[in-house]
LOMI-958616 format. One record per residue: z, x, y of N, C-alpha, C, O in turn; residue number from 1. Coordinates in nm, 2 decimals, decimal comma. Example, Ala and Ser with C-alpha at 12.3 -4.5 7.8 and 13.67 -1.06 7.14 Angstrom:
2
    n.c3    n.c1    n.c2   ca.c3   ca.c1   ca.c2    c.c3    c.c1    c.c2    o.c3    o.c1    o.c2  num
    0,78    1,32   -0,57    0,78    1,23   -0,45    0,78    1,32   -0,33    0,85    1,42   -0,33    1
    0,71    1,28   -0,22    0,71    1,37   -0,11    0,79    1,29    0,00    0,80    1,34    0,11    2
END
This chain:
112
    n.c3    n.c1    n.c2   ca.c3   ca.c1   ca.c2    c.c3    c.c1    c.c2    o.c3    o.c1    o.c2  num
   10,81   10,26    6,87   10,71   10,13    6,81   10,71   10,07    6,71   10,74    9,95    6,69    1
   10,68   10,17    6,64   10,67   10,19    6,47   10,81   10,14    6,44   10,80   10,04    6,36    2
   10,95   10,20    6,48   11,05   10,16    6,42   11,07    9,98    6,45   11,12    9,91    6,37    3
   11,02    9,96    6,58   11,06    9,84    6,58   10,97    9,69    6,51   10,98    9,57    6,48    4
   10,87    9,78    6,50   10,73    9,71    6,38   10,79    9,68    6,23   10,78    9,58    6,17    5
   10,85    9,80    6,19   10,92    9,78    6,07   11,03    9,68    6,05   11,04    9,62    5,95    6
   11,10    9,68    6,14   11,24    9,59    6,13   11,18    9,42    6,13   11,25    9,34    6,09    7
   11,07    9,39    6,18   11,00    9,25    6,17   10,98    9,22    6,02   10,93    9,30    5,94    8
   11,03    9,10    5,99   11,00    9,00    5,89   10,85    8,97    5,85   10,80    8,90    5,94    9
   10,78    8,98    5,77   10,66    8,94    5,74   10,66    8,87    5,67   10,54    8,85    5,63   10
   10,75    8,79    5,61   10,74    8,68    5,48   10,69    8,58    5,48   10,63    8,53    5,39   11
   10,73    8,53    5,62   10,68    8,38    5,65   10,55    8,40    5,70   10,50    8,50    5,74   12
   10,48    8,27    5,70   10,36    8,26    5,75   10,32    8,30    5,89   10,24    8,39    5,93   13
   10,43    8,20    5,98   10,40    8,24    6,11   10,38    8,39    6,14   10,28    8,45    6,18   14
   10,51    8,46    6,12   10,52    8,62    6,13   10,36    8,68    6,12   10,32    8,76    6,21   15
   10,28    8,66    6,04   10,18    8,71    5,93   10,08    8,69    6,07   10,04    8,78    6,13   16
   10,06    8,53    6,10    9,95    8,53    6,20   10,02    8,60    6,33    9,94    8,65    6,41   17
   10,09    8,60    6,36   10,13    8,67    6,48   10,11    8,80    6,49   10,11    8,84    6,60   18
   10,07    8,89    6,38   10,09    9,02    6,35    9,90    9,02    6,36    9,85    9,10    6,43   19
    9,84    8,96    6,30    9,67    8,93    6,27    9,65    8,91    6,41    9,60    9,01    6,47   20
    9,69    8,79    6,49    9,69    8,79    6,60    9,70    8,89    6,71    9,61    8,89    6,80   21
    9,80    8,99    6,71    9,82    9,09    6,80    9,75    9,22    6,77    9,71    9,30    6,85   22
    9,74    9,22    6,64    9,63    9,33    6,54    9,50    9,33    6,64    9,46    9,42    6,72   23
    9,43    9,18    6,62    9,30    9,18    6,67    9,26    9,16    6,83    9,15    9,18    6,88   24
    9,40    9,12    6,89    9,37    9,16    6,97    9,37    9,27    7,07    9,31    9,27    7,18   25
    9,45    9,37    7,00    9,45    9,50    7,04    9,33    9,56    7,03    9,29    9,63    7,13   26
    9,24    9,53    6,88    9,12    9,57    6,85    9,03    9,55    6,94    8,97    9,65    6,98   27
    9,01    9,44    7,00    8,93    9,36    7,11    8,93    9,48    7,23    8,84    9,55    7,26   28
    9,08    9,48    7,29    9,06    9,57    7,43    9,05    9,69    7,40    8,97    9,75    7,46   29
    9,11    9,74    7,31    9,03    9,89    7,23    8,85    9,90    7,27    8,81   10,00    7,33   30
    8,78    9,79    7,21    8,63    9,81    7,18    8,60    9,77    7,31    8,48    9,79    7,34   31
    8,69    9,70    7,42    8,64    9,65    7,53    8,64    9,76    7,64    8,55    9,77    7,73   32
    8,76    9,85    7,61    8,80   10,00    7,70    8,69   10,08    7,65    8,62   10,14    7,74   33
    8,68   10,09    7,53    8,60   10,21    7,48    8,42   10,19    7,54    8,36   10,29    7,58   34
    8,37   10,06    7,53    8,29   10,04    7,55    8,27   10,06    7,73    8,15   10,07    7,75   35
    8,35   10,06    7,84    8,34   10,07    7,94    8,35   10,22    7,98    8,30   10,27    8,08   36
    8,41   10,27    7,91    8,42   10,44    7,95    8,31   10,53    7,90    8,27   10,64    7,95   37
    8,24   10,46    7,72    8,14   10,52    7,69    8,01   10,53    7,80    7,94   10,62    7,81   38
    8,00   10,41    7,87    7,89   10,37    7,94    7,94   10,50    8,10    7,87   10,59    8,16   39
    8,04   10,47    8,11    8,07   10,59    8,23    8,04   10,77    8,20    7,99   10,85    8,27   40
    8,13   10,77    8,04    8,08   10,89    7,98    7,91   10,95    7,98    7,87   11,06    8,01   41
    7,84   10,83    7,96    7,71   10,84    7,93    7,59   10,86    8,06    7,48   10,93    8,06   42
    7,64   10,81    8,13    7,60   10,81    8,29    7,67   10,94    8,33    7,58   11,03    8,36   43
    7,76   10,98    8,33    7,80   11,12    8,34    7,71   11,24    8,29    7,65   11,32    8,36   44
    7,70   11,23    8,16    7,61   11,34    8,09    7,46   11,32    8,12    7,37   11,39    8,07   45
    7,43   11,21    8,20    7,24   11,20    8,19    7,28   11,27    8,34    7,22   11,37    8,37   46
    7,35   11,23    8,41    7,35   11,29    8,56    7,35   11,43    8,58    7,29   11,49    8,66   47
    7,45   11,47    8,48    7,47   11,64    8,48    7,35   11,72    8,44    7,29   11,82    8,50   48
    7,31   11,66    8,30    7,16   11,70    8,26    7,04   11,73    8,33    6,96   11,83    8,31   49
    7,03   11,61    8,45    6,96   11,59    8,58    6,97   11,72    8,65    6,88   11,80    8,67   50
    7,10   11,70    8,69    7,16   11,81    8,80    7,14   11,96    8,71    7,09   12,05    8,77   51
    7,17   11,97    8,63    7,14   12,14    8,58    7,04   12,16    8,58    7,00   12,25    8,66   52
    6,94   12,09    8,48    6,78   12,08    8,50    6,71   12,16    8,68    6,63   12,25    8,71   53
    6,78   12,08    8,72    6,74   12,06    8,87    6,78   12,26    8,98    6,73   12,32    9,07   54
    6,90   12,27    8,88    6,95   12,40    8,94    6,87   12,47    8,89    6,79   12,52    8,96   55
    6,86   12,49    8,74    6,80   12,57    8,68    6,63   12,60    8,71    6,59   12,71    8,68   56
    6,57   12,53    8,76    6,44   12,49    8,82    6,44   12,55    8,94    6,34   12,61    8,97   57
    6,53   12,54    9,00    6,52   12,60    9,18    6,58   12,77    9,15    6,54   12,87    9,22   58
    6,67   12,77    9,05    6,67   12,91    9,01    6,57   12,99    8,98    6,55   13,11    9,02   59
    6,52   12,92    8,90    6,36   12,99    8,85    6,26   13,03    8,93    6,17   13,10    8,90   60
    6,29   12,96    9,11    6,16   12,94    9,17    6,21   13,09    9,27    6,15   13,15    9,35   61
    6,36   13,09    9,22    6,43   13,22    9,33    6,49   13,18    9,41    6,52   13,27    9,48   62
    6,54   13,06    9,44    6,61   12,98    9,54    6,77   13,01    9,51    6,85   12,98    9,42   63
    6,79   13,08    9,60    6,96   13,08    9,56    7,09   13,03    9,64    7,21   13,06    9,63   64
    7,00   12,94    9,72    7,11   12,85    9,82    7,03   12,71    9,77    6,92   12,68    9,82   65
    7,08   12,64    9,67    7,06   12,50    9,62    7,09   12,36    9,65    7,17   12,31    9,58   66
    7,01   12,29    9,75    7,07   12,18    9,79    7,00   12,06    9,69    6,88   12,03    9,66   67
    7,16   11,99    9,65    7,12   11,91    9,55    7,09   11,74    9,63    7,12   11,70    9,74   68
    7,03   11,68    9,55    7,00   11,59    9,65    7,11   11,46    9,61    7,18   11,45    9,51   69
    7,09   11,40    9,70    7,20   11,27    9,67    7,23   11,19    9,59    7,33   11,12    9,57   70
    7,07   11,21    9,52    7,07   11,05    9,41    7,14   11,12    9,28    7,14   11,04    9,18   71
    7,19   11,23    9,26    7,22   11,33    9,14    7,39   11,31    9,19    7,46   11,40    9,14   72
    7,46   11,21    9,28    7,58   11,23    9,31    7,65   11,11    9,22    7,58   11,05    9,14   73
    7,75   11,09    9,23    7,83   11,00    9,12    7,87   10,89    9,16    7,88   10,89    9,29   74
    7,90   10,78    9,12    7,92   10,66    9,22    8,07   10,66    9,29    8,16   10,70    9,22   75
    8,09   10,62    9,40    8,21   10,63    9,44    8,32   10,52    9,37    8,30   10,40    9,37   76
    8,42   10,60    9,31    8,50   10,50    9,20    8,49   10,54    9,07    8,57   10,49    8,98   77
    8,41   10,64    9,04    8,39   10,65    8,90    8,49   10,73    8,87    8,56   10,80    8,94   78
    8,50   10,71    8,73    8,64   10,76    8,66    8,63   10,92    8,63    8,71   10,98    8,56   79
    8,52   10,98    8,68    8,50   11,11    8,63    8,48   11,22    8,77    8,45   11,34    8,78   80
    8,50   11,13    8,86    8,50   11,17    9,00    8,38   11,27    9,02    8,32   11,32    8,92   81
    8,32   11,31    9,17    8,20   11,42    9,21    8,26   11,55    9,26    8,34   11,58    9,35   82
    8,19   11,63    9,15    8,23   11,78    9,16    8,18   11,84    9,31    8,25   11,92    9,38   83
    8,04   11,80    9,36    7,98   11,85    9,47    8,02   11,79    9,58    8,05   11,67    9,57   84
    8,02   11,89    9,73    8,06   11,82    9,83    7,93   11,86    9,90    7,83   11,92    9,85   85
    7,94   11,80   10,07    7,84   11,87   10,13    7,86   11,99   10,21    7,77   12,06   10,26   86
    7,99   12,03   10,20    8,02   12,15   10,24    8,02   12,26   10,08    8,07   12,26    9,96   87
    7,93   12,36   10,18    7,91   12,47   10,07    8,02   12,56   10,05    8,01   12,64    9,96   88
    8,13   12,55   10,12    8,26   12,64   10,08    8,34   12,57   10,03    8,44   12,64   10,02   89
    8,35   12,46    9,98    8,45   12,38    9,93    8,44   12,39    9,75    8,34   12,37    9,68   90
    8,58   12,42    9,73    8,60   12,55    9,60    8,53   12,46    9,49    8,48   12,52    9,40   91
    8,51   12,35    9,49    8,41   12,32    9,36    8,25   12,36    9,36    8,18   12,39    9,27   92
    8,21   12,35    9,52    8,07   12,39    9,51    8,09   12,56    9,50    7,99   12,61    9,46   93
    8,17   12,64    9,53    8,16   12,76    9,51    8,15   12,80    9,35    8,06   12,87    9,31   94
    8,26   12,74    9,26    8,24   12,73    9,13    8,09   12,71    9,09    8,02   12,80    9,03   95
    8,06   12,60    9,12    7,95   12,56    9,07    7,84   12,70    9,08    7,78   12,76    8,99   96
    7,86   12,72    9,22    7,75   12,80    9,26    7,77   12,93    9,18    7,68   13,00    9,16   97
    7,91   12,96    9,13    7,90   13,12    9,04    7,91   13,09    8,93    7,96   13,19    8,87   98
    7,89   12,98    8,86    7,88   12,96    8,74    7,72   12,97    8,67    7,69   13,00    8,56   99
    7,64   12,92    8,79    7,51   12,96    8,79    7,42   13,06    8,85    7,30   13,08    8,86  100
    7,55   13,14    8,91    7,49   13,27    8,97    7,40   13,26    9,08    7,30   13,34    9,08  101
    7,44   13,16    9,20    7,38   13,12    9,32    7,46   13,17    9,39    7,56   13,22    9,35  102
    7,41   13,17    9,54    7,49   13,22    9,63    7,56   13,11    9,70    7,67   13,13    9,74  103
    7,48   12,97    9,72    7,60   12,82    9,74    7,49   12,74    9,64    7,39   12,76    9,56  104
    7,57   12,62    9,69    7,52   12,47    9,59    7,58   12,40    9,71    7,69   12,44    9,75  105
    7,51   12,28    9,77    7,59   12,20    9,84    7,48   12,07    9,78    7,39   12,08    9,71  106
    7,55   11,93    9,85    7,47   11,81    9,84    7,44   11,80   10,00    7,49   11,84   10,10  107
    7,28   11,71    9,96    7,20   11,70   10,07    7,23   11,59   10,16    7,22   11,47   10,14  108
    7,27   11,65   10,28    7,26   11,51   10,38    7,15   11,46   10,39    7,04   11,52   10,38  109
    7,18   11,32   10,43    7,09   11,22   10,43    6,97   11,18   10,51    6,88   11,11   10,49  110
    7,02   11,29   10,67    6,87   11,32   10,75    6,83   11,43   10,72    6,75   11,49   10,79  111
    6,88   11,51   10,60    6,76   11,65   10,59    6,60   11,61   10,53    6,52   11,70   10,52  112
END
């Protein structure tokens, strides 16, 4: 892309205006995309901290089979996805439990 850009003559005013329009359009698109992703990452960070605090509190109480509230679940279609499952044998749940030195971790069923 850079090689194509180098060979474009920017001597006349029309080409300079086109270059500026494209440049500022790309800057606006980047800012828009960054804003959307920042909100997603910020939400993920807040929920992860809440979940970590909850797991640490349960661990401090001596509970080794932690059931995480479904309110700490990331929404469907989230770019970052959901790590935990309702099945305590699911591979991400097993790794999560191993990281916190617990027997098991799973999401709470709505009827529990």
